[in-house]
C-alpha positions in Angstrom: 90.7 78.5 187.4 92.1 82.0 186.8 95.4 80.5 185.6 93.6 78.2 183.1 91.4 81.1 181.8 94.6 83.3 181.5 96.3 80.6 179.5 93.3 80.1 177.2 92.8 83.8 176.5 96.6 84.2 175.9 96.5 81.3 173.4 93.4 82.6 171.7 94.9 86.1 171.3 98.2 84.6 169.9 96.4 82.4 167.4 93.4 84.4 166.3 94.2 88.1 166.6 96.9 88.8 164.0 97.1 92.5 164.2 99.5 93.6 167.0 100.5 97.3 167.2 104.1 98.4 166.7 106.3 97.6 169.7 106.7 100.5 172.1 108.8 100.4 175.3 109.5 96.7 175.0 106.0 95.4 174.4 103.3 94.9 171.8 99.6 95.5 172.4 96.9 93.6 170.6 94.5 95.8 168.7 91.5 93.6 169.4 91.7 92.6 173.0 94.4 95.1 174.2 96.5 92.3 175.7 100.1 93.3 176.3 102.9 90.9 175.2 106.6 91.4 175.8 108.9 91.8 172.8 111.0 88.7 172.7 114.2 90.3 171.3 114.0 93.3 173.7 115.5 91.3 176.6 118.2 89.6 174.7 121.8 90.9 174.7 
C-alpha cells in the first residue's frame, strides 16, 4: 500500500504542482509539497 501511495503522490506532484524550485546539488524541490526530485541531466555524462 505504501508503494502505491508513493506512486500516486509522485504522479500528482509531477502533474499538478508546476512550480519547482531551482535545482540545487542535483535535485529539485517542489514548492507546494516539498517533494524532492532528482535532476535528470545531473547524472548524465
